[in-house]
C-alpha positions, 0 to 999 in steps of 0.5 A, a space after each residue: 444801752 447807757 441811756 436806758 441804764 441812766 433812765 432806770 437809775 433816775 426812776 430808782 432815784 425818783 422812788 427814793 425821793 418820793 419815799 416809795 422805796 423806803 416805805 417798801 423797804 420798811 414793810 419788808 424790814 418789819 416782816 423780817 423783824 417779826 419772824 426773827 422775834 418769833 424764831 427767837 422766842 418760839 421753839 421748833 416744837 411749838 411750831 409743830 404742835 401736834 405734828 408727829 414725825 419719825 425723824 428730826 430732819 423730817 420734822 424740821 423740813 415739814 415745819 419749815 415748809 409750813 412756815 414757807 407756805 404761811 409766808 409766800 402767799 401773803 408776801 406774794 399778795 402784799 408785795 404785788 399790792 404795794 408794788 402796784 401802788 408804788 409804780 402807778 405814778 411813774 408814767 403820769 409824773 413823766 408826762 407832766 408838762 415840763 418833765 416830758 419836755 425836759 426828757 424829750 429835749 435830751 439825746 434819748 429816744 422815746 423807746 429808751 424813755 419807756 424802757 428806762 421807766 420799765 426797768 427802773 420800776 422792776 429794779 426797785 421791786 426786785 431789790 425789795 422782794 429779794 431783800 425780804 425773801 433772802 432774809 426770811 430764807 436765812 432765818 428759816 435756815 438758821 432756825 430749822 437747818 433747812 437751806 432749800 434754794 428753791 425758796 429764793 426763786 420766789 423772788 423771780 416769780 413775784 417779780 415776773 407777776 409784778 412785771 406783767 402788771 407793770 406793763 399794763 400800768 405803763 400802757 394805760 398810763 401813756 394812754 390816760 396820763 392817769 395813775 388812778 385808772 391803771 392802779 384800779 385795773 391792776 388791782 382788779 386784774 390781780 384780785 378778781 379777773 386773773 383768779 376767775 380766768 385761772 379757774 375757767 375750766 372748773 367754771 365752764 363745767 357749769 356752762 355748756 356753751 362753746 362761744 362762752 368757753 372761747 371768750 374765756 380762753 381768749 380773755 385768759 391770754 389777754 389778762 396777766 396770769 398772776 394767779 397761775 404764777 402764784 401757784 407756781 410761786 408756792 410750789 417753788 417755795 416749798 420744793 414741790 414738783 412744778 408740773 408746768 412753767 407755761 405761765 412763765 413763757 406766756 407772761 414773758 410773751 405778754 410783757 413783750 407785747 404790752 411794752 412794745 404796744 406802749 412804745 409804739 403809742 408813745 412814739 405817736 403821741 404829741 407832747 
C-alpha cells in the first residue's frame, strides 16, 4: 500500500512538473471567477427574466437549477476533455527507456507501478474537479441561498467517467507505448461511440435485425458508459430523481476489468 501511495504521489508531482495540474487548475479558476463576476453584477431577477413564480423560494430554486444545468454539462464535457489530454502521456512517459529501468529496479511490483499511475491520475483530476464544483456550489448558495448537497456529487460522477476512460488510456498506453492513440480513442469514445450506444434502443427501432441488436448490446458494455453517466450527473446536480444507478456499477466493473487486463499485460512485457 505504501508503494502505491508513493507512486501515486510521484504521478501527482509529474503532473505538477509538466504544468498539467496548473493548467487544469487555471481553467477551473477562470470558470469560478467568471461566475463570481456574473453573480456580483447581475441580480437574481435578471437570471430569471420571464420566469413567474408564486414564491421567492421557488424562484430561487428554479433559477439555481437552471444555472446548475448550464454549468454541469460544459463542466462534464470540458473536464473530461482536459483530463484525457492531461493523463495521456503518463504511461508512455513511464515506459521510456531509462524511466522504466529505474522504476523496475526499485523494490516495487509491476502491479503497484500501474496502480500508482492509476490512482495518481485519478487524484489529480478529482482535486481539480472538486475545486471547481465546490466553489461553484458555494457561489450559487451565496447568491440564491440554495444549498443543495447533491450538486457536490457531480464531482464523483465526473471522476468516475474519467476513470473509465483513463483505464482504457492505461491499457492502450501499455500496448502501444503511444500517447496519441489512447487519447484519440478516448475522445472518439466520449464524443461519438458512447452517445450512439446509449441511444441504441432508439436507433434499433429503425433496424429490425436481432444480430445487429445483439452487436449493439455487446458494444454497449465494451465501451465506457460516459453518456449514461452524463445523464446521471445532470440529474444529481439539480436534485432530480435518479431512476437507475446501474451505469455506476457497470462502470466500476468495467474499470476493474480493464485495469486488471493492463496489469496482466504489463507483467508479461519485457523491458
